[in-house]
C-alpha positions in Angstrom: -97.8 -56.2 55.7 -97.9 -52.4 55.1 -95.9 -50.5 57.6 -97.2 -47.0 58.2 -94.7 -44.2 57.4 -93.5 -42.2 60.3 -94.2 -38.5 60.0 -91.1 -36.4 59.3 -89.7 -34.5 62.2 -90.0 -30.8 61.8 -86.7 -29.0 61.3 -86.1 -26.1 63.5 -83.8 -23.2 62.8 -81.2 -22.0 65.3 -83.4 -19.1 66.5 -86.3 -21.5 67.3 -84.0 -23.8 69.2 -82.6 -20.9 71.1 -86.1 -19.7 72.1 -87.1 -23.1 73.3 -84.0 -23.5 75.4 -84.4 -20.1 76.9 -88.0 -20.7 77.9 -87.1 -24.2 79.3 -84.2 -22.7 81.2 -86.5 -20.1 82.7 -89.6 -22.3 83.4 -88.2 -25.7 84.4 -86.3 -24.6 87.5 -89.3 -22.8 88.9 -91.5 -25.8 88.2 -89.1 -28.1 90.0 -88.9 -25.7 92.9 -92.7 -25.6 93.2 -92.9 -29.4 93.0 -90.2 -29.8 95.7 -92.0 -27.4 98.0 -95.3 -29.3 97.4 -93.7 -32.6 98.2 -91.3 -31.7 101.0 -92.6 -28.6 102.8 -93.4 -28.6 106.5 -97.1 -28.2 105.8 -97.0 -31.2 103.4 -95.2 -33.3 106.0 -97.7 -32.4 108.7 -100.6 -33.3 106.4 -98.9 -36.5 105.4 -98.2 -37.5 109.0 -101.8 -36.7 110.0 -103.2 -38.8 107.2 -101.1 -41.8 108.2 -102.0 -41.4 111.9 -105.7 -41.1 111.0 -105.5 -44.2 108.8 -103.8 -46.2 111.5 -106.2 -45.1 114.2 -109.2 -46.0 112.0 -107.8 -49.5 111.5 -107.2 -49.9 115.2 -110.7 -48.6 116.0 -112.1 -51.1 113.5 -110.7 -54.0 115.5 -107.4 -54.7 113.9 -104.4 -55.7 115.9 -101.4 -53.3 116.2 -99.4 -55.6 113.8 -102.2 -55.7 111.2 -102.8 -52.0 111.4 -99.0 -51.3 111.2 -98.6 -53.4 108.0 -101.5 -51.7 106.3 -100.2 -48.3 107.4 -96.8 -49.1 105.8 -98.6 -50.0 102.6 -100.6 -46.7 102.8 -97.4 -44.8 103.4 -95.8 -46.3 100.3 -98.9 -45.4 98.2 -98.5 -41.7 99.4 -94.7 -41.6 98.7 -94.8 -39.1 95.7 -91.0 -39.2 95.2 -91.1 -43.0 94.6 -94.2 -42.6 92.5 -92.5 -40.1 90.2 -89.3 -42.3 90.1 -91.2 -45.4 89.2 -93.2 -43.5 86.6 -90.0 -42.2 85.0 -88.4 -45.7 85.2 -91.4 -47.2 83.6 -91.4 -44.6 80.9 -87.7 -45.3 80.2 -88.2 -49.0 79.9 -91.2 -48.4 77.6 -89.1 -46.2 75.4 -86.3 -48.7 75.3 -88.7 -51.4 73.9 -89.6 -49.2 70.9 
């Protein structure tokens, strides 16, 4: 069996590394702040709450019992939980990398 060769990693000089770190230091905090605002702002919370309430109401109007609608609404809430989504995505990525 022939194993394909891995491409050699490019070598960076100190100035290139410094530039990358400076850009990352400048850009990443702003990106994280924007993401946090998107996920946890008052406006996002109101939209999130309204979506869950509408979902629950639609299920009840469709003839489901309170208990059935509540269970499905819980699942719906879980599907909208962006924090957990990111966390599970990162966890999955880590376990994938560990297998390699």
